[in-house]
MMTF fields as JSON, N, C-alpha, C and O atoms, coordinates in Angstrom:
{
  "mmtfVersion": "1.0.0",
  "mmtfProducer": "UNKNOWN",
  "numBonds": 271,
  "numAtoms": 272,
  "numGroups": 68,
  "numChains": 1,
  "numModels": 1,
  "chainsPerModel": [1],
  "groupsPerChain": [68],
  "chainIdList": ["A"],
  "bondAtomList": [4, 2, 8, 6, 12, 10, 16, 14, 20, 18, 24, 22, 28, 26, 32, 30, 36, 34, 40, 38, 44, 42, 48, 46, 52, 50, 56, 54, 60, 58, 64, 62, 68, 66, 72, 70, 76, 74, 80, 78, 84, 82, 88, 86, 92, 90, 96, 94, 100, 98, 104, 102, 108, 106, 112, 110, 116, 114, 120, 118, 124, 122, 128, 126, 132, 130, 136, 134, 140, 138, 144, 142, 148, 146, 152, 150, 156, 154, 160, 158, 164, 162, 168, 166, 172, 170, 176, 174, 180, 178, 184, 182, 188, 186, 192, 190, 196, 194, 200, 198, 204, 202, 208, 206, 212, 210, 216, 214, 220, 218, 224, 222, 228, 226, 232, 230, 236, 234, 240, 238, 244, 242, 248, 246, 252, 250, 256, 254, 260, 258, 264, 262, 268, 266],
  "bondOrderList": [1, 1, 1, 1, 1, 1, 1, 1, 1, 1, 1, 1, 1, 1, 1, 1, 1, 1, 1, 1, 1, 1, 1, 1, 1, 1, 1, 1, 1, 1, 1, 1, 1, 1, 1, 1, 1, 1, 1, 1, 1, 1, 1, 1, 1, 1, 1, 1, 1, 1, 1, 1, 1, 1, 1, 1, 1, 1, 1, 1, 1, 1, 1, 1, 1, 1, 1],
  "groupList": [{"groupName": "UNK", "atomNameList": ["N", "CA", "C", "O"], "elementList": ["N", "C", "C", "O"], "formalChargeList": [0, 0, 0, 0], "bondAtomList": [1, 0, 2, 1, 3, 2], "bondOrderList": [1, 1, 2], "singleLetterCode": "X", "chemCompType": "L-PEPTIDE LINKING"}],
  "groupTypeList": [0, 0, 0, 0, 0, 0, 0, 0, 0, 0, 0, 0, 0, 0, 0, 0, 0, 0, 0, 0, 0, 0, 0, 0, 0, 0, 0, 0, 0, 0, 0, 0, 0, 0, 0, 0, 0, 0, 0, 0, 0, 0, 0, 0, 0, 0, 0, 0, 0, 0, 0, 0, 0, 0, 0, 0, 0, 0, 0, 0, 0, 0, 0, 0, 0, 0, 0, 0],
  "groupIdList": [1, 2, 3, 4, 5, 6, 7, 8, 9, 10, 11, 12, 13, 14, 15, 16, 17, 18, 19, 20, 21, 22, 23, 24, 25, 26, 27, 28, 29, 30, 31, 32, 33, 34, 35, 36, 37, 38, 39, 40, 41, 42, 43, 44, 45, 46, 47, 48, 49, 50, 51, 52, 53, 54, 55, 56, 57, 58, 59, 60, 61, 62, 63, 64, 65, 66, 67, 68],
  "secStructList": [7, 7, 7, 7, 2, 2, 2, 2, 2, 2, 2, 2, 2, 2, 2, 2, 2, 2, 2, 2, 2, 2, 2, 2, 2, 2, 2, 2, 2, 2, 2, 1, 7, 6, 6, 7, 2, 2, 2, 2, 2, 2, 2, 2, 2, 2, 2, 2, 2, 2, 2, 2, 2, 2, 2, 2, 2, 2, 2, 2, 2, 2, 2, 2, 2, 2, 2, 7],
  "xCoordList": [86.563, 85.939, 86.768, 87.98, 86.151, 86.882, 87.476, 86.906, 88.601, 89.295, 88.946, 89.03, 88.565, 88.236, 89.505, 90.509, 89.444, 90.582, 90.904, 92.069, 89.882, 90.111, 90.934, 91.802, 90.662, 91.434, 92.896, 93.792, 93.138, 94.514, 95.212, 96.355, 94.527, 95.121, 95.443, 96.503, 94.532, 94.762, 96.007, 96.853, 96.114, 97.271, 98.571, 99.602, 98.531, 99.729, 100.159, 101.352, 99.198, 99.518, 100.102, 101.082, 99.494, 100.002, 101.416, 102.28, 101.651, 102.989, 104.016, 105.157, 103.633, 104.545, 104.828, 105.912, 103.874, 104.018, 104.809, 105.52, 104.691, 105.257, 106.772, 107.243, 107.566, 109.019, 109.386, 110.326, 108.666, 108.912, 108.571, 109.264, 107.499, 107.12, 108.191, 108.574, 108.662, 109.712, 110.963, 111.578, 111.334, 112.53, 112.378, 113.325, 111.193, 110.961, 111.08, 111.682, 110.521, 110.628, 112.086, 112.518, 112.835, 114.26, 115.061, 115.939, 114.756, 115.442, 115.134, 116.02, 113.867, 113.473, 114.135, 114.576, 114.198, 114.859, 116.33, 116.857, 116.988, 118.409, 118.624, 119.666, 117.651, 117.778, 117.326, 117.525, 116.728, 116.22, 117.348, 118.048, 117.528, 118.583, 118.385, 117.26, 119.501, 119.457, 118.7, 118.102, 118.716, 118.044, 116.52, 115.811, 116.014, 114.562, 114.04, 113.629, 114.074, 113.76, 112.325, 112.098, 111.387, 109.985, 109.79, 109.158, 110.331, 110.181, 110.9, 110.384, 112.089, 112.827, 112.056, 111.982, 111.485, 110.714, 109.493, 109.141, 108.856, 107.7, 108.105, 107.426, 109.204, 109.665, 110.051, 109.748, 110.707, 111.075, 109.825, 109.789, 108.805, 107.546, 106.89, 106.399, 106.883, 106.268, 106.99, 106.347, 108.292, 109.064, 108.678, 108.432, 108.627, 108.247, 106.84, 106.606, 105.914, 104.533, 104.448, 103.726, 105.163, 105.156, 105.81, 105.35, 106.884, 107.526, 106.579, 106.507, 105.857, 104.869, 103.764, 103.353, 103.279, 102.206, 102.688, 101.94, 103.928, 104.477, 104.496, 104.146, 104.901, 104.91, 103.495, 103.285, 102.531, 101.134, 100.608, 99.945, 100.901, 100.438, 101.06, 100.365, 102.368, 103.036, 102.467, 102.265, 102.209, 101.627, 100.245, 99.896, 99.471, 98.118, 98.164, 97.363, 99.101, 99.236, 99.674, 99.205, 100.559, 100.984, 99.794, 99.597, 99.007, 97.832, 96.84, 96.185, 96.723, 95.819, 96.255, 95.421, 97.56, 98.061, 97.781, 97.488, 97.874, 97.596, 96.119, 95.769, 95.258, 93.808, 93.355, 92.283, 94.154, 93.736, 93.642, 93.303],
  "yCoordList": [94.935, 93.796, 92.549, 92.555, 91.495, 90.274, 89.621, 89.687, 89.008, 88.345, 86.853, 86.211, 86.329, 84.909, 84.081, 84.544, 82.881, 81.975, 81.721, 81.575, 81.671, 81.444, 82.567, 82.318, 83.792, 84.916, 84.797, 85.019, 84.445, 84.282, 83.17, 83.33, 82.049, 80.935, 81.34, 81.0, 82.06, 82.522, 83.402, 83.231, 84.339, 85.245, 84.492, 84.794, 83.525, 82.741, 81.924, 81.806, 81.368, 80.625, 81.553, 81.216, 82.722, 83.688, 84.119, 84.231, 84.362, 84.764, 83.688, 84.006, 82.44, 81.338, 81.212, 80.774, 81.59, 81.448, 82.584, 82.364, 83.777, 84.956, 84.875, 85.217, 84.445, 84.373, 83.495, 83.811, 82.41, 81.554, 82.25, 82.084, 83.033, 83.798, 84.837, 85.011, 85.518, 86.527, 85.868, 86.384, 84.73, 84.021, 83.62, 83.735, 83.153, 82.76, 83.973, 83.874, 85.1, 86.312, 86.76, 87.209, 86.641, 87.032, 86.116, 86.574, 84.814, 83.876, 84.222, 84.225, 84.513, 84.863, 86.172, 86.31, 87.116, 88.388, 88.17, 88.756, 87.331, 87.048, 86.359, 86.54, 85.577, 84.85, 85.673, 85.259, 86.819, 87.653, 88.511, 89.188, 88.49, 89.297, 90.792, 91.28, 91.495, 92.931, 93.711, 94.743, 93.244, 93.977, 93.84, 94.595, 92.888, 92.691, 93.571, 93.083, 94.859, 95.837, 95.701, 95.82, 95.46, 95.353, 94.207, 94.371, 93.062, 91.9, 92.129, 91.767, 92.729, 93.011, 93.98, 93.788, 95.013, 95.979, 95.312, 95.616, 94.414, 93.699, 92.84, 92.848, 92.103, 91.271, 92.133, 91.771, 93.255, 94.158, 94.683, 94.78, 95.019, 95.494, 94.387, 94.634, 93.165, 92.043, 91.779, 91.482, 91.885, 91.7, 92.766, 92.449, 94.015, 95.095, 94.878, 95.072, 94.483, 94.258, 93.111, 93.219, 92.032, 90.906, 91.302, 90.888, 92.104, 92.574, 93.464, 93.366, 94.328, 95.179, 94.343, 94.598, 93.351, 92.499, 91.719, 91.549, 91.245, 90.521, 91.419, 90.976, 92.668, 93.608, 93.848, 93.935, 93.954, 94.15, 92.944, 93.102, 91.765, 90.541, 90.435, 90.133, 90.684, 90.604, 91.635, 91.326, 92.844, 93.875, 93.463, 93.685, 92.875, 92.442, 91.321, 91.301, 90.392, 89.312, 89.844, 89.37, 90.812, 91.431, 92.124, 92.012, 92.832, 93.52, 92.511, 92.8, 91.349, 90.323, 89.843, 89.612, 89.695, 89.242, 90.27, 89.914, 91.543, 92.618, 92.619, 92.889, 92.315, 92.318, 91.16, 91.223, 90.103, 88.925, 89.209, 88.319],
  "zCoordList": [127.856, 127.213, 127.518, 127.302, 128.01, 128.336, 127.082, 125.993, 127.268, 126.164, 126.2, 127.247, 125.073, 125.007, 124.864, 124.324, 125.344, 125.224, 123.752, 123.383, 122.927, 121.503, 120.883, 120.047, 121.291, 120.756, 121.164, 120.349, 122.425, 122.896, 122.118, 121.69, 121.936, 121.198, 119.765, 119.239, 119.143, 117.78, 117.718, 116.84, 118.649, 118.659, 118.941, 118.341, 119.84, 120.132, 118.912, 118.629, 118.201, 116.974, 115.922, 115.258, 115.775, 114.802, 115.168, 114.299, 116.466, 116.917, 116.593, 116.259, 116.686, 116.384, 114.882, 114.496, 114.041, 112.589, 111.943, 110.963, 112.477, 111.824, 111.633, 110.548, 112.617, 112.367, 111.172, 110.443, 110.965, 109.803, 108.499, 107.496, 108.519, 107.328, 107.001, 105.844, 108.035, 107.832, 107.266, 106.334, 107.831, 107.351, 105.885, 105.107, 105.51, 104.116, 103.19, 102.121, 103.586, 102.775, 102.663, 101.601, 103.743, 103.704, 102.789, 102.057, 102.832, 101.919, 100.471, 99.616, 100.207, 98.851, 98.421, 97.28, 99.334, 99.03, 98.706, 97.76, 99.49, 99.253, 97.909, 97.278, 97.472, 96.209, 95.006, 93.864, 95.25, 94.161, 93.593, 94.347, 92.288, 91.674, 91.947, 92.048, 92.061, 92.36, 91.294, 91.597, 90.069, 88.983, 89.032, 88.367, 89.809, 89.931, 91.076, 92.129, 90.831, 91.865, 92.394, 93.598, 91.527, 91.943, 92.922, 93.965, 92.584, 93.474, 94.801, 95.858, 94.748, 95.975, 96.869, 98.083, 96.267, 97.049, 97.685, 98.825, 96.956, 97.489, 98.686, 99.713, 98.562, 99.675, 100.876, 102.013, 100.645, 101.742, 102.439, 103.665, 101.662, 102.233, 103.054, 104.155, 102.514, 103.227, 104.553, 105.56, 104.554, 105.786, 106.811, 107.975, 106.384, 107.31, 107.859, 109.052, 107.011, 107.448, 108.459, 109.45, 108.224, 109.16, 110.486, 111.55, 110.428, 111.657, 112.456, 113.681, 111.756, 112.429, 113.048, 114.18, 112.32, 112.843, 114.06, 115.023, 114.025, 115.161, 116.4, 117.493, 116.233, 117.352, 117.873, 119.082, 116.97, 117.375, 118.156, 119.182, 117.676, 118.333, 119.723, 120.694, 119.82, 121.113, 122.089, 123.263, 121.618, 122.476, 122.955, 124.115, 122.084, 122.451, 123.489, 124.424, 123.32, 124.297, 125.661, 126.696, 125.659, 126.924, 127.575, 128.785, 126.786, 127.314, 127.896, 128.897, 127.29, 127.784, 129.164, 130.039, 129.353, 130.641, 131.732, 132.874, 131.372, 132.329, 132.714, 133.863, 131.747, 131.975, 132.846, 133.449, 132.92, 133.692, 135.169, 135.948]
}
């Protein structure tokens, strides 16, 4: 299936945004008291999810280049 330019642009924009999101979650995690286990676990989960999404986006962009 051909890849549209809009899809590539969307993925490139998302790839550019994700590191900032991860950094914000890490800052919040660092500022969260150790006794607030629920909030810390949520931030850790959000970081893992953003890292996974970043890997997915990068893989998709690489696949797009191969398809060209």
